[in-house]
C-alpha positions as CSV (number, residue, x, y, z in Angstrom):
1,M,0.0,-0.2,-0.1
2,A,0.8,3.7,-0.9
3,K,2.2,6.1,1.9
4,S,-0.6,8.7,2.1
5,F,-0.3,12.0,3.5
6,Q,-2.4,15.3,3.7
7,T,-2.0,19.0,3.5
8,G,-0.2,20.5,6.5
9,D,2.0,17.2,7.1
10,H,6.0,18.2,7.5
11,V,7.7,15.7,5.1
12,S,11.2,15.1,3.8
13,W,12.4,13.8,0.6
14,N,16.2,13.3,-1.2
15,S,17.2,16.0,-3.5
16,E,20.6,16.6,-6.0
17,A,21.9,19.2,-2.8
18,G,20.8,16.2,-0.3
19,R,17.7,15.6,2.1
20,V,15.4,18.7,1.9
21,S,12.2,18.9,4.2
22,G,8.9,21.3,3.7
23,T,4.9,21.3,4.2
24,I,2.6,19.8,1.7
25,I,0.6,22.4,0.4
26,K,-2.0,20.3,-2.0
27,V,-2.9,16.7,-2.8
28,H,-3.1,15.5,-6.3
29,T,-5.3,12.8,-7.0
30,A,-5.5,13.3,-10.8
31,D,-2.8,13.9,-13.3
32,F,-1.8,17.5,-13.7
33,I,0.4,19.6,-15.4
34,Y,3.4,21.1,-13.3
35,K,6.6,23.0,-14.6
36,G,5.2,22.4,-18.1
37,Y,5.5,18.0,-17.4
38,I,2.2,15.9,-17.0
39,H,2.5,14.0,-13.3
40,H,0.4,11.1,-12.9
41,A,-1.6,10.7,-9.7
42,T,-4.7,8.7,-8.8
43,K,-6.7,8.6,-5.9
44,E,-4.7,5.2,-4.8
45,E,-1.3,6.8,-5.9
46,P,-1.9,10.6,-5.0
47,Q,1.2,13.2,-5.9
48,Y,1.9,15.6,-3.4
49,E,2.8,19.6,-4.1
50,I,5.3,20.4,-1.1
51,K,6.7,24.0,-0.1
52,S,10.4,23.7,1.3
53,D,11.0,25.0,4.5
54,K,14.2,26.8,3.4
55,S,13.3,28.6,0.2
56,D,9.9,29.4,-2.0
57,H,10.6,26.5,-4.2
58,I,7.7,24.2,-4.6
59,A,8.3,20.3,-5.4
60,A,5.8,17.7,-6.8
61,H,6.3,14.2,-5.6
62,K,4.9,10.8,-4.8
63,G,4.4,9.4,-1.1
64,S,7.1,6.7,-1.8
65,A,9.6,9.6,-2.2
66,L,8.3,11.2,0.9
67,R,9.1,10.2,4.9
68,K,6.9,12.2,7.4
69,I,8.9,14.1,10.0
70,K,7.5,14.0,13.5
71,T,7.3,17.7,14.7
72,A,8.6,18.7,18.3
73,K,5.8,19.8,20.9
74,H,6.5,22.7,22.7
């Protein structure tokens, strides 16, 4: 079964620059165009738009590429 995340989840993923973290801002359950490319998504295998913690960069990834980060309680 694919990993499932929701808007607001804090996640991390590997990039060319190393491990990156961010917050999910949108969940796609149907194919969508992002940065000129078609990203394939279904209800069973959604894709996620994530805003980087360190920049305004937005990334799109499948759940299999993401790891949920537990946030510290204050």
